[in-house]
C-alpha positions as CSV (number, residue, x, y, z in Angstrom):
1,M,-31.8,-16.4,42.8
2,S,-32.1,-14.4,39.6
3,Y,-34.8,-15.4,37.1
4,K,-33.7,-16.5,33.6
5,A,-36.4,-16.5,31.1
6,P,-36.7,-19.8,29.1
7,V,-36.5,-18.0,25.7
8,K,-34.9,-21.0,23.9
9,D,-37.7,-23.4,25.0
10,M,-40.4,-20.8,24.1
11,L,-39.0,-20.2,20.7
12,F,-38.7,-23.9,20.1
13,N,-42.4,-24.3,20.8
14,I,-43.3,-21.2,18.8
15,E,-41.5,-22.5,15.8
16,H,-42.2,-26.3,15.9
17,L,-45.5,-26.7,17.8
18,A,-47.4,-23.4,17.3
19,R,-45.9,-23.1,13.8
20,I,-45.4,-19.4,13.7
21,D,-44.6,-19.6,10.0
22,E,-48.3,-20.5,9.4
23,I,-49.5,-17.7,11.7
24,A,-47.3,-15.2,9.7
25,R,-49.3,-16.1,6.6
26,I,-52.5,-14.8,8.1
27,P,-53.4,-11.3,6.9
28,G,-52.3,-8.8,9.5
29,F,-49.6,-11.0,10.9
30,E,-47.2,-10.9,8.0
31,D,-44.5,-9.3,10.1
32,A,-44.9,-11.7,13.1
33,G,-42.7,-14.5,12.0
34,L,-40.0,-16.3,13.9
35,E,-37.4,-13.5,13.8
36,T,-40.0,-11.0,15.2
37,A,-40.9,-13.5,17.9
38,R,-37.2,-13.9,18.8
39,A,-36.6,-10.1,19.0
40,V,-39.7,-9.5,21.1
41,L,-39.0,-12.4,23.5
42,E,-35.3,-11.5,24.0
43,E,-36.3,-7.9,24.8
44,C,-39.1,-9.1,27.1
45,A,-36.7,-11.3,28.9
46,R,-34.2,-8.5,29.5
47,F,-37.0,-6.3,31.0
48,N,-38.4,-8.9,33.3
49,Q,-35.0,-10.3,34.4
50,N,-33.6,-6.9,35.1
51,V,-36.5,-4.8,36.2
52,V,-39.4,-6.9,37.6
53,A,-37.9,-10.1,39.0
54,P,-35.6,-8.4,41.5
55,L,-38.7,-6.9,43.1
56,D,-40.5,-10.1,43.7
57,F,-39.1,-11.4,47.0
58,E,-39.0,-8.0,48.8
59,A,-42.5,-7.2,47.7
60,D,-43.7,-10.5,49.3
61,Q,-42.0,-9.4,52.5
62,A,-43.4,-5.8,52.3
63,P,-46.7,-6.1,50.4
64,S,-49.1,-3.4,49.3
65,A,-50.7,-1.4,52.1
66,W,-54.1,0.3,52.5
67,A,-54.8,3.4,54.5
68,D,-57.7,5.9,54.3
69,G,-59.0,4.4,51.1
70,Q,-55.7,4.6,49.3
71,V,-53.4,1.7,48.4
72,T,-49.6,2.1,48.2
73,T,-48.0,-0.7,46.2
74,S,-44.8,-2.4,47.1
75,K,-41.5,-0.6,46.7
76,G,-40.4,-0.5,43.1
77,F,-43.7,-1.5,41.6
78,K,-44.7,2.0,40.5
79,E,-41.5,2.6,38.7
80,A,-41.5,-0.9,37.1
81,Y,-45.0,-0.3,35.9
82,R,-44.0,3.0,34.3
83,Q,-41.2,1.2,32.4
84,Y,-43.6,-1.6,31.5
85,T,-46.1,0.8,29.9
86,E,-43.4,3.0,28.3
87,G,-42.0,-0.2,26.7
88,G,-45.4,-0.8,25.0
89,W,-45.8,-4.2,26.7
90,Q,-49.5,-3.7,27.7
91,G,-50.5,-3.3,24.1
92,L,-48.4,-6.1,22.7
93,Q,-51.3,-8.2,21.3
94,H,-54.0,-5.6,21.1
95,P,-55.2,-3.8,17.9
96,A,-53.0,-1.1,16.3
97,D,-56.2,0.9,15.7
98,F,-56.1,1.8,19.4
99,G,-52.4,2.1,19.8
100,G,-51.4,-1.6,20.3
101,Q,-48.8,-3.5,18.4
102,G,-51.2,-6.1,17.0
103,L,-48.9,-9.1,17.6
104,P,-50.4,-12.7,17.8
105,K,-51.3,-14.3,21.1
106,T,-48.7,-16.9,20.3
107,I,-46.0,-14.3,21.0
108,G,-48.0,-12.5,23.7
109,A,-48.6,-15.6,25.8
110,A,-44.8,-16.3,26.0
111,C,-44.2,-12.7,27.1
112,G,-47.0,-13.1,29.6
113,E,-45.3,-16.2,31.1
114,M,-42.1,-14.2,31.6
115,L,-43.9,-11.3,33.3
116,N,-45.7,-13.7,35.7
117,A,-42.5,-15.7,36.4
118,A,-40.7,-12.5,37.3
119,S,-43.5,-11.5,39.7
120,L,-46.9,-13.0,39.9
121,S,-48.1,-10.2,42.1
122,F,-47.0,-7.4,39.7
123,A,-48.3,-9.2,36.6
124,L,-51.8,-9.4,37.9
125,C,-52.4,-5.7,37.1
126,P,-51.7,-6.0,33.4
127,L,-53.5,-9.4,33.3
128,L,-56.8,-7.8,34.4
129,T,-56.3,-4.9,32.1
130,D,-56.0,-7.3,29.2
131,G,-59.3,-8.9,30.1
132,A,-61.0,-5.5,30.3
133,I,-59.7,-4.6,26.9
134,E,-61.0,-7.8,25.3
135,A,-64.5,-7.2,26.8
136,L,-64.6,-3.6,25.6
137,L,-63.3,-4.5,22.1
138,T,-66.1,-7.1,21.7
139,A,-69.1,-5.5,23.3
140,A,-68.6,-1.7,24.0
141,S,-70.1,1.1,22.0
142,D,-67.9,3.2,19.7
143,E,-68.1,6.0,22.3
144,L,-66.9,3.8,25.1
145,K,-64.1,2.4,23.0
146,A,-63.0,5.9,22.0
147,T,-63.0,7.0,25.7
148,Y,-61.2,4.0,27.3
149,L,-59.4,1.7,24.9
150,E,-56.4,3.7,23.9
151,K,-55.6,4.6,27.6
152,L,-56.0,1.0,28.7
153,I,-53.9,-0.4,25.8
154,S,-51.2,2.1,26.6
155,G,-51.3,1.2,30.2
156,Q,-51.9,4.8,31.3
157,W,-55.1,3.4,32.9
158,S,-55.6,-0.1,34.3
159,G,-58.7,-2.3,34.3
160,T,-60.5,-4.6,36.7
161,M,-63.2,-7.3,36.7
162,N,-65.9,-6.9,39.4
163,L,-68.0,-10.0,39.7
164,T,-67.9,-11.4,43.2
165,E,-70.0,-10.1,46.2
166,P,-70.0,-11.3,49.8
167,Q,-73.1,-13.4,49.4
168,A,-72.5,-14.5,45.8
169,G,-69.1,-16.2,45.5
170,S,-68.9,-18.0,42.2
171,D,-72.8,-18.1,41.9
172,L,-73.3,-15.0,39.8
173,A,-77.1,-15.6,39.8
174,M,-76.9,-14.1,43.3
175,V,-75.4,-10.8,42.3
176,R,-77.3,-8.0,44.0
177,T,-75.3,-4.8,43.1
178,R,-77.9,-2.5,41.5
179,A,-77.8,0.0,38.6
180,E,-80.3,2.8,38.4
181,P,-80.7,4.5,35.0
182,R,-80.5,8.3,34.7
183,P,-81.9,10.6,32.0
184,D,-78.5,11.3,30.5
185,G,-78.0,7.6,29.6
186,S,-75.7,6.8,32.5
187,Y,-76.5,4.7,35.5
188,R,-75.9,5.0,39.2
189,I,-74.3,1.9,40.8
190,F,-74.8,0.7,44.4
191,G,-73.3,-2.3,46.0
192,T,-70.2,-4.1,47.4
193,K,-67.7,-6.1,45.4
194,I,-65.0,-8.3,46.9
195,F,-61.8,-10.0,45.8
196,I,-61.1,-7.2,43.2
197,T,-57.5,-7.6,42.1
198,Y,-55.8,-4.2,41.8
199,G,-59.2,-2.6,42.6
200,E,-57.2,0.2,44.1
201,H,-53.5,1.1,43.5
202,D,-51.1,3.9,42.8
203,M,-49.5,2.8,39.6
204,A,-51.9,4.0,36.9
205,G,-53.7,7.4,36.5
206,N,-57.1,5.8,36.4
207,I,-58.7,2.5,37.2
208,V,-61.5,1.3,34.9
209,H,-63.8,-1.1,36.7
210,L,-66.0,-3.5,34.7
211,V,-68.9,-4.2,37.0
212,L,-71.8,-6.7,37.0
213,A,-75.0,-5.2,38.3
214,R,-78.8,-5.5,38.0
215,V,-81.0,-2.9,36.5
216,A,-84.4,-2.5,38.3
217,G,-87.0,-4.9,36.8
218,A,-84.4,-7.2,35.3
219,P,-85.1,-11.0,35.4
220,E,-83.8,-13.0,38.3
221,G,-80.8,-15.1,37.9
222,V,-78.0,-14.8,35.4
223,K,-80.3,-13.6,32.7
224,G,-80.8,-10.3,34.5
225,I,-77.2,-9.2,34.9
226,S,-75.7,-6.2,33.0
227,L,-72.2,-5.0,32.5
228,F,-71.0,-1.5,33.2
229,V,-67.9,0.6,32.9
230,C,-67.3,2.5,36.1
231,P,-64.0,4.5,36.3
232,K,-62.3,5.6,39.5
233,F,-62.2,9.1,38.0
234,L,-64.8,10.2,35.6
235,V,-63.6,11.2,32.1
236,N,-64.3,14.6,30.6
237,K,-65.3,14.9,26.9
238,D,-61.8,16.0,26.0
239,G,-60.4,12.8,27.5
240,S,-59.0,14.4,30.6
241,L,-59.7,13.2,34.1
242,G,-62.7,14.7,35.9
243,E,-64.1,14.3,39.4
244,R,-63.7,11.3,41.7
245,N,-66.4,8.7,41.2
246,D,-68.3,7.3,44.1
247,V,-66.4,4.0,44.2
248,Y,-64.0,3.5,47.1
249,C,-61.7,0.8,48.4
250,V,-62.7,0.1,52.0
251,S,-60.1,-2.5,52.7
252,I,-57.7,-5.0,51.1
253,E,-57.3,-8.6,51.9
254,H,-54.5,-10.2,53.9
255,K,-53.6,-13.3,51.9
256,L,-51.7,-16.5,51.9
257,G,-49.8,-15.6,48.7
258,I,-49.6,-12.9,46.0
259,K,-49.3,-10.6,48.9
260,A,-48.0,-7.6,46.9
261,S,-51.1,-7.7,44.7
262,P,-53.8,-5.6,46.4
263,T,-57.1,-7.5,46.5
264,A,-59.7,-4.9,47.2
265,V,-63.2,-4.6,48.7
266,L,-64.9,-1.9,46.7
267,Q,-67.9,0.0,47.8
268,Y,-70.1,1.5,45.1
269,G,-72.3,4.4,46.0
270,D,-71.9,5.1,49.7
271,G,-72.1,8.8,49.2
272,T,-68.4,9.5,49.9
273,A,-67.8,11.3,46.6
274,A,-68.4,15.1,46.8
275,R,-71.5,15.3,44.7
276,I,-75.2,15.9,45.4
277,E,-76.4,12.7,43.8
278,T,-74.9,9.5,45.3
279,G,-74.0,6.3,43.4
280,A,-71.1,5.5,41.3
281,V,-71.5,6.7,37.7
282,G,-71.5,3.8,35.3
283,Y,-72.0,3.3,31.6
284,L,-73.7,0.3,30.1
285,V,-71.6,-2.0,28.0
286,G,-73.7,-3.4,25.1
287,E,-77.3,-4.2,26.0
288,E,-79.0,-4.6,29.3
289,N,-79.2,-8.2,30.7
290,R,-76.3,-9.5,28.5
291,G,-73.6,-8.7,31.1
292,L,-72.7,-12.3,31.9
293,E,-72.2,-13.0,28.2
294,Y,-69.8,-10.0,27.9
295,M,-68.1,-10.7,31.1
296,F,-67.2,-14.3,30.0
297,I,-65.2,-12.7,27.2
298,M,-63.1,-11.2,29.9
299,M,-63.3,-14.3,32.0
300,N,-62.0,-16.6,29.2
301,A,-59.1,-14.3,28.5
302,A,-58.3,-14.3,32.2
303,R,-58.7,-18.1,32.5
304,Y,-56.1,-18.7,29.8
305,A,-53.8,-16.1,31.4
306,V,-54.1,-17.8,34.8
307,G,-53.1,-21.1,33.3
308,V,-50.0,-19.3,32.0
309,Q,-49.4,-18.0,35.5
310,G,-49.3,-21.6,36.7
311,I,-46.6,-22.4,34.1
312,A,-44.7,-19.3,35.1
313,V,-44.6,-19.9,38.8
314,A,-43.8,-23.5,38.2
315,D,-40.8,-22.6,36.1
316,R,-39.6,-20.1,38.7
317,A,-39.8,-22.8,41.3
318,Y,-38.0,-25.3,39.1
319,Q,-35.1,-22.8,38.4
320,K,-34.7,-22.2,42.1
321,A,-34.7,-25.9,43.0
322,V,-32.1,-26.7,40.3
323,Q,-29.8,-24.0,41.6
324,Y,-30.2,-25.3,45.2
325,A,-29.7,-28.9,44.2
326,H,-26.3,-27.9,42.6
327,E,-25.2,-26.0,45.7
328,R,-26.5,-28.1,48.6
329,V,-23.9,-30.8,49.7
330,Q,-25.3,-33.7,51.6
331,S,-24.7,-37.4,51.8
332,R,-22.7,-39.7,49.5
333,P,-24.2,-40.8,46.2
334,V,-25.6,-44.4,46.3
335,D,-23.5,-45.3,43.2
336,G,-20.2,-44.2,44.8
337,S,-19.5,-41.8,41.9
338,V,-18.3,-39.2,44.4
339,K,-16.2,-40.0,47.4
340,G,-17.7,-38.3,50.4
341,P,-20.7,-35.9,50.5
342,A,-21.9,-34.5,47.2
343,A,-24.3,-32.0,45.8
344,I,-27.8,-33.4,46.2
345,I,-28.4,-33.3,42.5
346,H,-26.4,-36.5,42.4
347,H,-29.1,-38.4,44.3
348,P,-31.7,-40.3,42.1
349,D,-34.8,-39.1,44.0
350,V,-33.7,-35.4,43.7
351,R,-33.3,-35.9,40.0
352,R,-36.7,-37.6,39.8
353,M,-38.3,-34.5,41.5
354,L,-36.4,-32.1,39.3
355,M,-37.4,-34.0,36.2
356,T,-41.0,-34.1,37.3
357,M,-40.9,-30.3,37.8
358,R,-39.3,-29.8,34.4
359,A,-41.5,-32.2,32.4
360,L,-44.7,-30.8,33.8
361,T,-43.7,-27.2,33.2
362,E,-42.5,-27.8,29.7
363,G,-45.6,-30.0,28.8
364,C,-48.0,-27.3,30.0
365,R,-45.9,-24.5,28.2
366,A,-46.2,-26.5,25.0
367,M,-49.9,-27.0,25.5
368,A,-50.6,-23.3,26.2
369,G,-48.5,-22.3,23.2
370,T,-50.4,-24.6,20.9
371,A,-53.7,-23.2,22.3
372,A,-52.5,-19.7,21.6
373,A,-51.8,-20.5,18.0
374,A,-55.4,-21.9,17.7
375,Y,-56.7,-18.6,19.1
376,D,-54.8,-16.6,16.5
377,A,-56.2,-18.7,13.7
378,A,-59.7,-18.7,15.2
379,H,-59.8,-14.9,15.3
380,H,-57.8,-13.9,12.2
381,H,-57.6,-16.7,9.6
382,P,-59.4,-15.7,6.3
383,D,-61.1,-19.1,5.9
384,A,-64.3,-19.3,8.0
385,Q,-64.1,-23.1,8.3
386,V,-60.5,-22.9,9.6
387,R,-61.6,-20.2,12.1
388,Q,-64.4,-22.4,13.4
389,Q,-62.2,-25.5,13.7
390,N,-59.6,-23.6,15.7
391,Q,-62.2,-21.9,17.8
392,T,-63.7,-25.3,18.8
393,F,-60.2,-26.6,19.6
394,Y,-59.3,-23.4,21.6
395,E,-62.5,-23.5,23.6
396,F,-61.8,-27.1,24.6
397,M,-58.3,-26.2,25.6
398,V,-59.1,-23.2,27.9
399,P,-60.2,-25.4,30.8
400,L,-57.2,-27.6,30.3
401,V,-54.7,-24.7,30.3
402,K,-56.4,-23.1,33.3
403,G,-57.2,-26.2,35.3
404,Y,-54.4,-28.6,34.6
405,S,-51.6,-26.0,34.5
406,T,-52.6,-24.5,37.8
407,E,-53.0,-27.9,39.5
408,M,-49.6,-28.7,38.0
409,S,-48.1,-25.6,39.6
410,L,-49.1,-26.8,43.0
411,E,-47.3,-30.1,42.5
412,V,-44.2,-28.4,41.1
413,T,-43.9,-25.7,43.7
414,S,-44.5,-28.3,46.4
415,L,-41.7,-30.3,45.0
416,G,-39.6,-27.2,44.9
417,V,-40.0,-26.9,48.7
418,Q,-39.2,-30.6,49.0
419,V,-36.0,-30.3,47.0
420,H,-34.9,-27.6,49.5
421,G,-35.7,-29.9,52.4
422,G,-36.0,-28.0,55.7
423,M,-34.7,-24.9,54.1
424,G,-37.7,-24.9,51.8
425,F,-39.9,-24.3,54.8
426,I,-37.9,-21.2,55.7
427,E,-39.2,-18.0,54.0
428,E,-35.7,-16.6,53.5
429,T,-34.9,-19.1,50.8
430,G,-37.9,-18.0,48.7
431,A,-39.1,-21.5,47.8
432,A,-42.1,-21.2,50.1
433,Q,-43.3,-18.0,48.3
434,H,-43.8,-19.8,45.0
435,Y,-45.8,-22.5,46.8
436,R,-47.9,-19.9,48.5
437,D,-48.4,-17.8,45.4
438,A,-49.4,-20.8,43.3
439,R,-52.2,-21.8,45.8
440,I,-54.6,-19.1,44.5
441,L,-54.3,-20.1,40.9
442,T,-56.6,-23.2,41.2
443,I,-59.2,-20.9,42.8
444,Y,-59.6,-17.6,41.1
445,E,-61.3,-17.1,37.7
446,G,-63.2,-20.3,38.5
447,T,-62.0,-23.1,40.7
448,T,-60.7,-26.4,39.2
449,A,-64.1,-27.9,39.7
450,I,-65.8,-25.1,37.7
451,Q,-63.3,-25.6,34.9
452,A,-64.0,-29.3,35.1
453,N,-67.7,-28.8,35.0
454,D,-67.3,-26.7,31.9
455,L,-65.2,-29.4,30.3
456,V,-67.7,-32.1,31.1
457,G,-70.9,-30.1,30.3
458,R,-70.2,-27.6,27.5
459,K,-67.1,-29.1,26.0
460,T,-67.8,-32.9,26.1
461,A,-71.4,-33.9,26.8
462,R,-73.0,-31.2,24.7
463,D,-71.7,-32.6,21.4
464,G,-71.6,-36.3,22.6
465,G,-67.8,-36.2,22.9
466,Q,-67.2,-35.4,19.3
467,T,-64.7,-32.6,19.8
468,A,-62.8,-34.7,22.4
469,K,-62.7,-37.6,20.0
470,A,-61.5,-35.4,17.1
471,I,-58.6,-34.3,19.3
472,A,-57.9,-37.9,20.2
473,A,-57.7,-38.7,16.5
474,Q,-55.1,-36.0,16.1
475,I,-53.2,-37.5,19.0
476,E,-53.3,-40.9,17.3
477,L,-51.7,-39.4,14.2
478,T,-48.8,-38.2,16.4
479,E,-48.5,-41.7,17.9
480,N,-48.2,-43.2,14.4
481,Q,-45.5,-40.6,13.5
482,L,-43.6,-41.5,16.7
483,A,-43.9,-45.2,16.0
484,A,-42.5,-44.7,12.5
485,A,-39.6,-42.4,13.7
486,G,-37.5,-45.4,14.6
487,S,-35.8,-44.3,17.8
488,G,-36.3,-46.2,21.0
489,D,-37.5,-43.0,22.8
490,A,-40.1,-42.2,20.2
491,K,-41.5,-45.8,20.2
492,V,-41.9,-45.7,24.0
493,V,-43.6,-42.3,23.9
494,A,-45.9,-43.6,21.2
495,R,-46.9,-46.5,23.4
496,R,-47.5,-44.5,26.5
497,L,-49.4,-41.9,24.5
498,G,-51.6,-44.6,23.0
499,A,-52.5,-46.0,26.4
500,A,-53.3,-42.5,27.8
501,R,-55.4,-41.8,24.7
502,R,-57.4,-45.0,25.1
503,A,-58.0,-44.2,28.7
504,F,-59.2,-40.7,27.7
505,I,-61.7,-42.1,25.1
506,D,-63.1,-44.5,27.7
507,A,-63.7,-41.5,30.0
508,V,-65.3,-39.4,27.1
509,N,-67.7,-42.2,26.3
510,F,-68.6,-42.6,30.0
511,I,-69.3,-38.9,30.4
512,A,-71.2,-38.6,27.2
513,A,-73.4,-41.6,28.2
514,Q,-74.0,-40.5,31.8
515,S,-74.3,-36.8,31.6
516,K,-78.1,-37.0,31.3
517,A,-78.8,-40.5,32.5
518,D,-76.9,-40.1,35.8
519,P,-75.4,-36.5,36.1
520,N,-73.9,-37.3,39.5
521,A,-71.9,-40.1,38.0
522,A,-70.6,-37.9,35.2
523,Y,-69.7,-35.0,37.3
524,A,-68.2,-37.0,40.2
525,G,-65.2,-37.6,38.0
526,S,-65.1,-34.1,36.4
527,V,-61.8,-33.0,38.0
528,P,-60.1,-36.4,37.3
529,Y,-61.4,-36.1,33.7
530,L,-59.9,-32.6,33.4
531,M,-56.6,-33.9,34.8
532,L,-56.6,-36.9,32.4
533,A,-57.3,-34.6,29.4
534,G,-54.7,-32.1,30.5
535,N,-52.1,-34.8,31.1
536,L,-52.8,-36.3,27.7
537,V,-52.7,-33.1,25.7
538,A,-49.5,-31.9,27.4
539,G,-48.0,-35.3,26.7
540,W,-49.1,-35.1,23.1
541,Q,-47.4,-31.8,22.7
542,L,-44.2,-33.2,24.2
543,G,-44.5,-36.1,21.8
544,R,-44.6,-33.6,18.9
545,A,-41.7,-31.8,20.5
546,L,-39.7,-35.1,20.6
547,L,-40.3,-35.5,16.8
548,A,-39.1,-32.0,16.1
549,A,-36.1,-32.3,18.4
550,E,-34.9,-35.6,16.8
551,K,-35.1,-33.9,13.3
552,Q,-33.2,-30.9,14.6
553,L,-30.6,-33.2,16.3
554,A,-30.1,-35.1,13.1
555,A,-29.5,-31.8,11.3
556,G,-26.8,-30.9,13.8
557,Q,-28.8,-28.2,15.5
558,D,-28.1,-27.4,19.2
559,A,-27.4,-30.9,20.3
560,S,-27.5,-30.3,24.1
561,F,-30.9,-28.6,24.0
562,M,-32.4,-31.2,21.6
563,K,-31.1,-34.1,23.7
564,A,-32.6,-32.5,26.8
565,K,-36.0,-32.0,25.1
566,I,-36.0,-35.7,24.0
567,A,-35.1,-36.8,27.6
568,T,-37.8,-34.6,29.1
569,A,-40.5,-36.0,26.7
570,R,-39.4,-39.5,27.5
571,F,-39.6,-38.8,31.3
572,Y,-43.0,-37.3,30.9
573,A,-44.2,-40.4,29.1
574,D,-42.8,-42.8,31.6
575,H,-43.7,-41.0,34.8
576,I,-46.6,-38.7,34.1
577,L,-48.6,-40.1,31.1
578,T,-48.7,-43.3,33.0
579,R,-51.0,-41.7,35.5
580,A,-53.8,-41.7,32.9
581,P,-55.1,-45.2,33.3
582,G,-55.5,-44.7,37.0
583,L,-57.5,-41.5,36.3
584,R,-59.7,-43.5,33.9
585,E,-60.5,-46.0,36.6
586,A,-61.5,-43.3,39.0
587,I,-63.8,-41.7,36.4
588,V,-65.4,-44.8,34.9
589,E,-65.4,-47.2,37.8
590,G,-65.3,-45.0,40.8
591,A,-68.3,-42.7,40.4
592,A,-70.6,-44.5,42.8
593,S,-68.2,-44.3,45.8
594,V,-68.0,-40.5,45.5
595,T,-71.6,-40.2,46.6
596,A,-72.0,-43.4,48.6
597,L,-71.6,-41.9,52.1
598,A,-74.7,-40.4,53.6
599,L,-74.5,-36.7,54.1
600,D,-75.0,-36.9,57.9
601,A,-72.0,-39.3,58.1
602,F,-69.5,-36.7,57.1
């Protein structure tokens, strides 16, 4: 089926939850109000619906291919990428100083969801480039910025992130790629990097690799890692492309999903390049031994973006399931409303599945949009205190957006297969592709457990749960507003939200108390804690959405949309927020049973 971007829902969130009018009062964003957001989103929707989305299914069937060190991307990708860059989409939220449009993340995140929904595999190339841009903007020298940023922001060149090695996995302390300094200030890099998304492809003129490596004599562990820019083609002083660098793709992975996205094994410094001195030429970003710090700038940008990917693929699966449920005729409705077999959307359990898919997707979209607004305020607001408050909130939100939204996407895409019944298990319908594509999202850029450990350790235990409790206090204010709103739906959502919030506070207190006294107990419930927090915050945003929708409905605005928003928020409260107390029990009461079984009994 064709993809239809949920522009109306995105604009509702941008206006009422992210509050674009407040963002437009920040210096530099004066022209980024609601009308700008509407114009950008509508144009973005046209591009992705008409150009990218039609490529997705065929690209999954005929994915990118490797031969003799070269990767040929799926049919249509190269031309779509050309149109993407010519449209200025890569530079949407990057600084105008380097050729970008300088729009807020609040708008950029919505556009990112559309691109990923149109084709997760295609969107991964711009996603990694965005991360490389963020890292260079923050840590690179003026010379490196002048050489690389404009071409990356225009999309003429793409970017990658090179962390993982065969022996290292997610433990970057074990990185062994080495960097040898040279008299001209450059370095020669030697090593192997795996799982490098778009590490080789034919869509951009150059590929700018950001590579973690160790300089000789560096401290062991993560304190001895440095970050380097290592382009596929060296860049001459006049900005033109020079000779081929000594970095080559030796294979690409054969994957469960995102098949059209080439995941490369890159070899640095095997002497293949036609030069006397071997080793890939690299240039230090910032200072030696601070590479992990810089890479986390890129990593956090990617983690948020991966959360948006989860929302995107969930929405694509939901749209496909709704269409099928309207078309598939099977069995008589239990209430007798149709004589004879009817479309399966008449059956209560199909509607339960569709509502679950819809509510989870809309809740996570609202959560991600609110986080994006906090990012904009944290980076651009003129008041230092406002910046700090929003930075603290955004940092707490990143593991939720990444962890909860991607786990959510597995549930939603699985339900999408279930709605299709046996036909969902058949590749030709396309439902299985979304399920397969979603499976990577909980793994890359840090597994759900890594996000959960970050939430427990850095975001909760470190300050004794104060940030978490401050967010809970904001949620309680929304509960009070819902209770005072008067409608039956608002009162029920207030009650459900209150129960979930209290479960969350119990979990916060447990984790804060146990993180040092009994770390195993605190971390045994880390993923349930993340799921509880994500569930609560997404439900909170839908509670806010219900309040806004009731006001709009009373004002006579778009009755069908507002009624649907209210019904979706109510369903989320009844069927998803109600999971929170059970998660609380697992965290607070169930820690001991996680580690009770002897290791040799497994």
